[in-house]
N, C-alpha and C positions, 0 to 999 in steps of 0.2 A: 795498465791497471786502472787508470782513471777512466778509460773508455768503457770498461765493463761496469764500473761503479755508477756512472751517470745513468745508463738505461735502467739499472735495478732501482735506483732512487726514484726515477720518474715513474717506473712501473708500480713501485710501492705507493707513491703519492696518488697515482690513478686508482689503484685498488682501494686505498683509503677513502677516496672521494666516492667511488661506487658503493662501498659499504655504507658510508654516511648517507648517501642518496637513497639507498635501499631502505635504510632504517627510517628516514623521514617519510618515504612513500608508504612504508609499512605502518608508521604511526598515523599518517594522514588517512590511510585506508581504514585503519581500526577506528579512528574517530568518526569517519564517514559511516562505517558500518553501525556504530553505536547510535549515531544521530538518526539514521534511517530506521533502526530498530525502535528507538524511542518514538519516532513519528508513527510507526505501525501501532505501537501500544496506545498512543493517544487517539489515533483514528479508531482502533478497536473499541476503546472505552466510549468514544463518541457514538459510534454506530450501535454498540451494545446497550448503553444506558440512556443516552440523550435521544436517540432516534428509535430504536427497536422497542425499548421498554414501554414507553407511552402507548405504542400501538398494541403491544401484547397484553397490557393490563386494561386496555380500552379506556384510556384517559379521555375525558370529554373533549379536549382540544383535538385529539387525533380522530376520535369518532365523528366529530362534527365535520372535519375536512373530508373524510372518506364518504360520509353521507352526502355531502355536497357534490362529490364526484359521481355518486351513484353506485359506488363499489360496495358500500355497506361494510359489515364486520368481516366478511370473508376476505375481501380485498385488503382490509387493514391488517388482519392476522397474517395473511400471506406475505405482504410487504415486510411486516415486522419480523417474521421468521427468516426471510431472505436476508434482511439486514443483520440479524443476530448470527446467522450462519456465516455471513461474510466477515463479521467481527471476529468470530472464533477462528475462522480460517486464516485471517491476517496474522495470527499468532503461531500458526503451524508452518514450519519452514517449507515443506514441500508444496503447500497450497497457497503461499502468500502472493505469488504473482497472479495466479488464476483468481484468487479472491479479490485482489485489487482491480483486476480487469472487470470482474462481474459487478463489483460495487460501482465502478465507473459507469458501466452500462445502466445500472439502476439509477445513478445520478443523472444520466442523460434523459431517462424517462421522467425523473422528478422535475428536471428543468422544463421539459415539454409540457408537463401537467401544470407547473406553476405559471407558465406563459399562457397556455391555452385556457385554463379554467380559472385561475386565481389572478389573472391580469398582471402577472410578473411580480407579485407582491414580495415573494422570497426567492426569486429566480436566481439571484447571485449565489446563494448558499450551495446549491448543487454544483455550480460552475467552479466555485472556490475549492470544493472537496475533490473535484476531478483532478486538479493539478497534483496534489501529493499522492493521490491514488495512481495516477499515470507514472509518476516517478518511481513508486514502489514496484509497479508492474514491470517497468523497464529494468530497474536495478536488480530485481530478483528473478529475472527471466531465465536464468540458468537452472532454476529449480524445475522448470517445465519439463526438461528432458528426464529428470528423476521421476517426476509424476507420471510421465508417459511410460517409462520403464516399469513402474509399479503397476500401472493399469494393464499393460501388455502381459506382465507376468501372471496376473490374476485371471486374465481372460483365457 
């Protein structure tokens, strides 16, 4: 009788350990999901208000930069709209990975422009922004299959 009791006790202890482990992974996963979502909201606010809004309202600092580039107001409004669209898309689950990738590409362009035209004055900013955007694009990559299904269904 003691032989049958011992395996049941160790099996119960192993099950308890697995359940506790699953709960901690679940809690850790939930905290990570919340942190990533908060990061997305912060980036969306940054791109929407701090970056896109000055371009869309033709703030003198933005207009001056785009005039120096030779892109004028058309380029300024285009970049502003792209940033605003990316900011909104960062908040839509099925678009978050694609939005983060697109904004990363926009930041690569911004880095090149900063280095080539403005002598690298603010070149670190786009590079810093690429890091969390790449993290979001990778972490939310599972939504790309959902987006592809939606696009195929509509086509």
